[in-house]
Backbone as numpy.savetxt, mean C-alpha at the origin, in Angstrom:
# Nx Ny Nz CAx CAy CAz Cx Cy Cz
-4.58 9.02 4.63 -3.32 8.83 3.95 -3.57 9.03 2.47
-2.55 9.47 1.81 -2.60 9.53 0.36 -1.18 9.49 -0.18
-1.06 9.03 -1.39 0.26 8.96 -1.98 0.21 8.30 -3.34
1.38 7.92 -3.82 1.52 7.27 -5.12 2.37 6.01 -4.95
2.05 5.00 -5.72 2.89 3.80 -5.79 3.07 3.45 -7.26
4.15 2.74 -7.52 4.42 2.28 -8.88 5.25 1.02 -8.78
4.85 0.01 -9.52 5.61 -1.22 -9.57 6.47 -1.18 -10.82
7.77 -1.28 -10.64 8.66 -1.33 -11.79 8.23 -2.49 -12.67
8.25 -2.29 -13.94 7.76 -3.30 -14.87 8.80 -4.41 -15.06
8.97 -5.20 -14.04 9.94 -6.29 -14.13 9.21 -7.60 -14.45
9.73 -8.35 -15.35 9.17 -9.65 -15.71 7.67 -9.58 -16.02
7.27 -8.53 -16.72 5.87 -8.36 -17.13 4.89 -8.17 -15.98
5.35 -7.77 -14.81 4.46 -7.46 -13.70 4.08 -5.99 -13.77
2.80 -5.71 -13.56 2.29 -4.35 -13.61 1.42 -4.11 -12.38
1.41 -2.88 -11.89 0.61 -2.55 -10.72 -0.86 -2.82 -10.98
-1.49 -3.59 -10.12 -2.93 -3.79 -10.21 -3.59 -3.61 -8.84
-2.78 -3.41 -7.81 -3.32 -3.23 -6.46 -2.37 -2.37 -5.64
-2.93 -1.68 -4.66 -2.15 -0.97 -3.67 -2.45 -1.66 -2.35
-1.41 -2.12 -1.68 -1.59 -2.87 -0.43 -1.15 -2.03 0.76
-1.89 -2.17 1.87 -1.68 -1.38 3.08 -1.54 -2.30 4.28
-0.62 -1.96 5.18 -0.44 -2.69 6.43 -0.28 -1.70 7.58
-0.90 -2.01 8.72 -0.73 -1.18 9.92 -0.14 -2.00 11.06
0.38 -3.19 10.74 0.89 -4.08 11.79 2.29 -4.61 11.47
3.15 -3.71 11.06 4.55 -4.05 10.78 4.69 -5.03 9.61
3.69 -5.05 8.72 3.77 -5.90 7.53 3.34 -7.34 7.74
2.73 -7.65 8.89 2.26 -9.02 9.12 1.04 -9.35 8.27
0.15 -8.37 8.07 -1.02 -8.60 7.23 -1.19 -7.41 6.29
-1.78 -7.66 5.14 -1.94 -6.64 4.11 -3.38 -6.60 3.62
-3.88 -5.40 3.34 -5.22 -5.18 2.82 -5.10 -4.37 1.55
-5.86 -4.73 0.53 -5.86 -3.95 -0.70 -6.67 -2.67 -0.51
-6.13 -1.57 -1.00 -6.80 -0.27 -0.99 -7.49 -0.12 -2.34
-8.71 0.35 -2.31 -9.45 0.54 -3.55 -8.80 1.66 -4.37
-8.62 1.39 -5.65 -8.07 2.39 -6.57 -9.06 2.54 -7.73
-9.00 3.65 -8.46 -9.92 3.84 -9.57 -9.83 2.70 -10.59
-10.97 2.30 -11.12 -11.02 1.19 -12.08 -10.26 1.49 -13.36
-10.12 2.75 -13.70 -9.49 3.11 -14.97 -8.01 3.49 -14.83
-7.39 3.16 -13.68 -5.97 3.54 -13.52 -5.10 2.73 -14.47
-3.96 3.28 -14.81 -3.01 2.64 -15.72 -1.94 1.94 -14.88
-1.89 0.63 -14.90 -0.95 -0.15 -14.09 0.50 0.00 -14.48
0.75 0.72 -15.57 2.14 0.97 -16.00 2.61 2.36 -15.59
1.79 3.09 -14.83 2.12 4.45 -14.39 2.02 4.52 -12.86
2.43 5.65 -12.30 2.25 5.87 -10.88 0.75 5.84 -10.57
0.37 5.16 -9.49 -1.03 5.04 -9.10 -1.27 5.87 -7.85
-2.21 6.82 -7.94 -2.57 7.66 -6.80 -3.57 6.90 -5.93
-3.39 6.94 -4.61 -4.33 6.28 -3.71 -4.66 7.18 -2.54
-5.81 6.95 -1.95 -6.19 7.56 -0.68 -6.80 6.47 0.18
-6.63 6.58 1.48 -7.19 5.59 2.39 -7.36 6.23 3.76
-8.35 5.77 4.49 -8.54 6.20 5.87 -8.11 5.05 6.77
-7.43 5.42 7.85 -6.99 4.44 8.83 -7.31 4.99 10.21
-7.92 4.17 11.05 -8.24 4.55 12.42 -7.59 3.55 13.35
-6.70 4.01 14.23 -6.05 3.07 15.15 -7.06 2.46 16.12
-6.83 1.23 16.51 -7.73 0.54 17.43 -7.47 0.87 18.88
-6.24 1.30 19.17 -5.86 1.65 20.54 -4.56 2.44 20.50
-4.21 3.11 21.61 -2.93 3.83 21.66 -1.76 2.87 21.46
-0.68 3.38 20.90 0.51 2.56 20.70 1.32 3.06 19.53
2.33 2.29 19.15 3.19 2.61 18.02 2.79 1.71 16.86
2.56 2.30 15.72 2.16 1.56 14.53 3.15 1.85 13.40
3.37 0.86 12.58 4.14 1.07 11.36 3.16 0.94 10.21
2.90 2.06 9.54 2.00 2.08 8.40 2.83 1.90 7.14
2.43 0.96 6.29 3.20 0.66 5.09 2.26 0.54 3.89
2.76 0.94 2.73 2.04 0.73 1.48 3.02 0.16 0.46
2.47 -0.63 -0.48 3.29 -1.17 -1.55 2.38 -1.55 -2.72
2.94 -1.54 -3.93 2.16 -2.00 -5.07 2.24 -3.51 -5.20
1.26 -4.08 -5.86 1.28 -5.51 -6.15 0.59 -5.75 -7.48
0.66 -6.97 -7.97 -0.03 -7.26 -9.22 -1.15 -8.26 -8.97
-1.93 -8.54 -10.01 -3.12 -9.39 -9.88 -2.79 -10.79 -9.41
-1.59 -11.27 -9.66 -1.20 -12.61 -9.24 -0.70 -12.68 -7.82
-0.73 -11.57 -7.10 -0.26 -11.54 -5.72 1.23 -11.30 -5.60
1.90 -11.07 -6.72 3.34 -10.81 -6.71 3.60 -9.41 -6.18
4.38 -9.30 -5.13 4.75 -7.99 -4.58 6.00 -7.52 -5.30
5.83 -6.49 -6.11 6.89 -6.09 -7.01 7.88 -5.09 -6.42
7.65 -4.66 -5.21 8.50 -3.63 -4.66 8.43 -3.69 -3.14
9.48 -3.28 -2.47 9.42 -3.22 -1.01 8.49 -2.10 -0.59
8.00 -2.19 0.62 7.04 -1.22 1.12 7.70 0.07 1.55
6.95 1.17 1.43 7.35 2.44 2.01 6.62 2.53 3.35
7.34 2.88 4.41 6.74 2.83 5.75 7.00 4.08 6.55
6.12 4.32 7.51 6.27 5.41 8.45 5.75 4.93 9.81
6.42 5.33 10.89 5.98 4.98 12.24 5.07 6.09 12.75
3.99 5.68 13.43 3.03 6.61 13.99 2.82 6.27 15.46
2.92 7.29 16.33 2.66 7.09 17.76 1.28 7.66 18.06
0.40 6.82 18.59 -0.97 7.21 18.92 -1.09 7.27 20.44
-1.49 8.44 20.93 -1.68 8.62 22.36 -3.15 8.82 22.67
-3.54 8.58 23.91 -4.93 8.79 24.32 -5.26 10.25 24.36
């Protein structure tokens, strides 16, 4: 996967993390981003995801800040994995 995220600068919140979920948003994992990225701009990310078994998955990404504040709703796509 690859893409861009950006947290609107509301209430002094700035993007400091890109979060990923493969389980309909029940759990989130931070994706590593370059150390020198600018949290006030669009942040480019790449990540590898391997499904654990066949099924339907909802893959989601969203920006967040260092305090754990989720500044934007997630962008999601459904993926069907077959054997």
